[in-house]
C-alpha positions in Angstrom: 74.2 97.8 151.7 75.2 97.3 148.1 73.1 98.3 145.1 73.9 95.1 143.3 70.8 93.4 141.8 71.2 90.0 140.1 70.2 90.1 136.5 66.6 89.2 135.7 65.9 85.8 134.3 65.8 85.9 130.5 62.3 86.0 129.0 61.0 83.3 126.7 61.5 84.2 123.1 58.1 82.9 121.9 55.5 85.3 120.7 52.2 84.8 118.9 51.5 86.2 115.5 49.1 88.8 117.0 51.6 89.8 119.6 54.3 90.3 117.0 52.0 92.5 114.9 51.1 94.6 117.9 54.8 95.2 118.8 55.6 95.9 115.2 52.7 98.4 114.9 53.9 100.1 118.1 57.4 100.4 116.7 56.1 101.9 113.5 53.9 104.4 115.4 56.8 105.5 117.6 59.3 105.8 114.8 57.1 107.2 112.0 54.6 109.4 113.9 55.4 110.2 117.5 59.2 110.7 117.2 58.9 113.2 114.3 56.1 115.1 116.2 58.2 115.4 119.3 61.3 116.3 117.3 59.3 119.2 115.7 58.2 120.3 119.2 61.8 120.3 120.4 62.9 122.2 117.4 60.3 124.9 118.0 61.2 125.1 121.7 64.9 125.4 120.8 64.2 128.3 118.5 62.7 130.3 121.3 66.1 131.0 122.9 67.6 130.0 126.3 67.3 126.2 126.5 68.4 125.9 130.1 65.1 127.4 131.4 62.8 126.2 128.6 60.5 123.6 130.1 59.1 122.5 126.7 62.6 121.9 125.4 63.7 119.9 128.4 60.5 117.8 128.5 60.8 117.2 124.7 64.3 116.0 125.0 63.3 113.7 127.8 60.4 112.3 125.6 62.8 111.7 122.8 65.1 109.7 125.1 62.2 107.6 126.2 61.0 107.0 122.7 64.5 106.1 121.5 64.9 103.7 124.4 61.6 102.0 123.6 62.4 101.8 119.9 65.8 100.2 120.6 64.1 97.7 123.0 61.3 96.8 120.4 63.8 96.4 117.6 66.0 94.0 119.7 63.1 92.1 121.1 61.5 91.6 117.7 64.8 90.3 116.2 65.1 87.9 119.2 61.5 86.6 119.2 60.3 83.4 117.6 56.9 83.9 116.1 54.6 80.8 116.7 52.4 80.9 113.7 51.0 77.4 113.5 48.9 75.2 115.7 50.4 72.2 117.5 50.0 68.8 115.9 48.5 67.4 119.2 45.8 69.8 120.1 44.6 67.6 123.1 47.5 68.9 125.2 48.4 72.4 126.4 51.1 74.2 124.5 52.0 77.8 123.7 49.0 79.7 122.4 46.4 77.5 124.0 43.2 78.9 125.5 42.7 76.9 128.8 39.6 76.9 130.9 40.3 76.0 134.5 37.9 75.1 137.3 39.0 75.8 140.9 37.8 73.9 144.0 34.8 76.2 144.4 33.6 75.4 140.9 34.5 78.8 139.4 35.7 78.8 135.7 38.6 80.9 134.5 39.9 81.1 131.0 43.5 82.0 130.2 45.7 82.0 127.1 49.4 81.1 127.3 51.4 83.7 125.5 54.8 85.3 125.4 56.0 87.7 128.1 55.7 90.7 125.7 52.0 90.2 125.2 50.7 90.4 128.8 49.3 93.9 128.5 47.1 93.1 125.5 44.4 91.1 127.4 43.8 90.4 131.1 43.2 86.7 130.3 46.7 86.3 129.0 49.3 84.5 131.1 53.0 84.4 130.4 54.6 81.1 129.4 57.2 81.9 132.0 54.7 82.1 134.9 54.3 79.3 137.4 50.7 78.7 136.3 51.7 78.2 132.7 54.6 76.0 133.5 52.3 73.8 135.6 49.8 73.6 132.8 52.1 72.7 129.9 51.6 69.3 128.3 48.6 68.6 130.5 45.2 67.4 129.0 41.6 68.2 129.6 40.4 66.4 132.8 43.8 66.5 134.5 44.2 67.9 138.0 46.9 70.6 138.4 48.5 71.7 141.6 49.9 75.2 141.3 52.3 76.4 143.9 51.9 80.1 144.6 53.4 82.4 147.3 50.0 82.3 149.1 50.0 78.5 149.1 48.9 75.7 146.8 45.8 75.8 144.6 44.2 72.9 142.8 42.7 73.4 139.4 40.9 71.0 137.1 41.5 71.5 133.4 38.0 71.9 131.9 38.9 72.5 128.3 41.7 73.3 125.8 41.1 75.3 122.7 43.3 76.4 119.9 41.9 79.1 117.7 43.1 79.4 114.1 45.9 81.7 113.5 44.7 84.8 111.5 46.5 85.3 108.2 
């Protein structure tokens, strides 16, 4: 059995203004606050003597590698992202950044916002533009019926409403 794994599909480069601000603030926190604090901890642990058996030193170096890895990822991702900072001209259709209220066959309402793949952990109502649900919803209008094919089968939803909230400045 080989260890080969095909490369992951590339993520969409779109991100909302709020998502970009969140990633940027995480980058600033890691670089300006957390990394210097961990570096100081490692420096103090190294001054204690034998580094091979010093758990604080070993753990601190591991933390620094993780921080540096995340900083590199955030810098590359922010450079590659396209910030969507304006509302679409036709707000009757579903596009990136839309808040969509869906009604399932049982009459339950669910509200989701279509965002970039880097923003999913910010709110449980967010769905990635790369997801099958978002792909099925794009360019649809209120009142349309949408069939979403999932691994568990097909689900039918009715688009109850579409809302675009103003972009904060």
